[in-house]
C-alpha positions, 0 to 999 in steps of 0.5 A: 515532537515525540508525537510526530516521530511516532507518527512518522515511524507508524507511516514508515511501517505501514508503507513497508506493509504496503510493499510486502502486500503488493509483493505477495499479491504479485506472487498470488496473481502470477500463480493464479490464486485469485482468492488469495490475490483478492484477499491481498487487495482488501488487505492493501486497501485497509492498510492504505486507509489507515495511512490516509487517516494519519494524513498520508497521501502516497507521496514517494510511494515506490512502484514496488509498493503499488498494485496495478492502477485498477486495484489501487485505492481511489485516493492513490490512483493519482500518485506518480509512480516513483522508481 
């Protein structure tokens, strides 16, 4: 049971990281900082990959935690956008 709790906590922390990265991407994109925006997309993909390794499939991912669909990792492009 402790293992499940640790995994859930790790998933929650990484979901929060996705949200923060997506917010930073929006800022970089809006300001025209393409290099920073590209780095943030790569960072987002790394965190999403770590989550996928934990068995996470993106269910319940909020709109604020997403990048535009064309920039999302392929395994998350099917995820319904939640409010």
